[in-house]
N, C-alpha and C positions, 0 to 999 in steps of 0.2 A: 504493500500500500504506500509506504513512504517513498519507494523508488519511482512509482508512477506519477508522483507530483512534480518530479524534476522537469526542468525546461525542455530537455531533449525528448521527453515523452508527449509533449503537447500535441504534436501532429500525428502521433501514432507510435505503436511499439509492437514487438513480437515476443511472445512467451514461448520458450522452448521446453516442451515436455511438461507443461502445466496448463490446466489442472490434470491430475492423474486419477482422481476419485470424485464421486458425487459430492462428498463433503467439501472438497477443495473447489469444485465448480460453484457450489452455493455461496461459499465465502467470496469467490472472485466476483460473482454477480452483485454482491453487496458493495463491492469496491468500484467496479467499472463495467462498461459495456464492451463486448467483443463482437467484431464484425464478421470475422471469417475464421473457421477452424480447418486447417489443412492436415489431412490424414495420409501418411505415407504407407503404401502397401508393398509388402515383399514376402515371398514364401518363407515359411518358418525355418526350413532347413537351410536356406541361404542366409537368413539372419544369424543362425548358429555358426555357419562357416565363417561369415565376415567377422563376427565377434571374437571367435577363437583366434583368428588371424590378426587381430589388432595388436599393434605395438605402440608403446608410449615412451617418450624421452623421460628418463628419470630425473633430468635437471629442470627442463622448462615445460614439460607436459605436452609437447607437440605430438600429434597423433599420426600414425602411419598404418598401412594395412598390406599384408603380404599376399592376400588371396587374389587369385585371378579367376573369376567365375563367369562361365559362358553357358547360356541355356536358351536356345531359340533366339529371339530378338534381344534377350537380356544379356548385357555384358557389363560386369563390374570389374574393371581393371584394378590392379594393385596400386596403392599409393606408396610408392617406394622412395627411400632416401637415395641421394646420389651415390653415397658410399654405404654398403651393406652394414646394417647394425648401428650406424652413426647418424645422429640428428643433423639435418641440413642447417637448422636455425642456430644451434648453440654448440654443436659438436659433442653433445652428451650421448650416453649409451642408450640404445633402444631396448626396452624390456617388455615382457608380457605380464600383464596384471594377474595376480593370483586368482581373481574371481572371473577371469575370462576363460572359463572352461565350460564344456557342454552341460554338465549337471547344473551349474549356477545359471546359465543362460536359459535352460528349460524351466527352471524355477521362476525366473523373472517373467518369462512368457506366460506361465500359468497365472501369476499374480496380475499380469496385464489383462488376461481374459476375464478374470473375476472382478477387478476393480476399475479398469480403464475402458474396456470395450463398451459397457453400458452408456458411457458418455457419447459414443458415436450415434446411437439411436436418438438420444436427446437432442444433439445438435443437428441431426438430419431432419428431425421433425420441425425444428426452428428454421430450416433452410439455410443453415450457416456452414454446413459441412461440404468440403471438397476433398475427395479421395484421389490420390495420384499414385499410379504404379511406378515404382522405382525400377528403371530398366537400364540405367547407365551411370556413368561417373558423375560426380558433383557438377563439373563444368557443362555437362550435357543436360542435367536435370534442372539446373538453376534457372535458365530462361523459361522453362515450362512452368516452374513454380511461380516465378515473378509475373508471368502472363496472367495466371489465375488471380494473383493478388491485385494486379492492376485492373483486371476485369471487375473485381468486386468493388474496388474504389470508385470506378465509373458508375456503378449502380447506386452507391451510397450518396454521391453528390447530388443527383436529381431528387432523391428523397429528402435530403437536407434542404434543398431549395424549396420543395413543396412544403416542408415543415415551416420554413421561414415565411412563406406566403400565407400559410394557415394562421400562424401566430400574428402576422401583420393584420389579417382580417379580423382577428379577435381583438387586437388593439383598437381598430376602428369601431368595432361593436361596443367595446367598453367606453370609448370616448363618447359615442352617441348616447349611451345609457346615462353617463355622467351629466351630459347636457340636458337630458330629459329630466333627471332628478333635480337639476338646478333650476329648471323652469317651473316644474310642478308645484313647489311650495308657494309660488306667487299666487296660485288660485285660492280663493277664499274657501271653496268647498273642501279643498285638501286640508286646510287648517282647522276647520270647524266641524266637519262631518266625519266621524270615525268610520262609518260604512264606506265612505268614499276612499278613505285611506286604504282599507282592505282591498277594494276593487283596484286601486292603483298598484298595490303590491302584487296582486294576481296578474294584472296586465304586464307588469315589469318582468315577472317570472316567465310568462309565456313568450314575451318579446326576446328575452335573453336566450331561452332554449331554442327558439326558431332561428335566430340569427347565428347562434353557435353552430347549429346543424348546417345552415347555408354556407357559413365560412368553411366548414370542414369539407363540404361537397365541392366548393370552388377549388380548394387546395388539392384534393385527392381525386 
């Protein structure tokens, strides 16, 4: 919550791997609104192969991957250092994390199925979900992912303009009502006849409801 109030988040932000549970999703909705949820799809056995093949620099944490996976149109080439076992960034030694093993990865996938997968149905019902099949290297997939984000942004902008138009019409309605209220007290019947006051209030309520509905229809 404290991070999202920073200036660099004013025009938007990306949450990586969050929320992971229904509880986290509910907490997030109390903090901010989300426009798009991108779900990356990859066969389970390939996820296991890629995770087991991950290597990390023990000094700076830079990630590499030694697996070269080809299956039909899918090709996930290795992310290799220039010198085997040595980090290009800092010269540190590349190591395999102790938890990057098949047993641990399968346990993570099981937890994902139980805790995170239900979120996909929720976001799909809200028309916020976009699933993308991962079939290539990061440099190949990045333009595809960015295109989906840009497409979503282009749909959000017209809705924002409609909302501004709608609230502008509401402002006009409220100004009209204020003018009406300001003029009404000048009538003697309004000041001295309680029944007239009640009629005026009923008329005001009907007027506000009708104009509110008209303003909504104009905007949307």
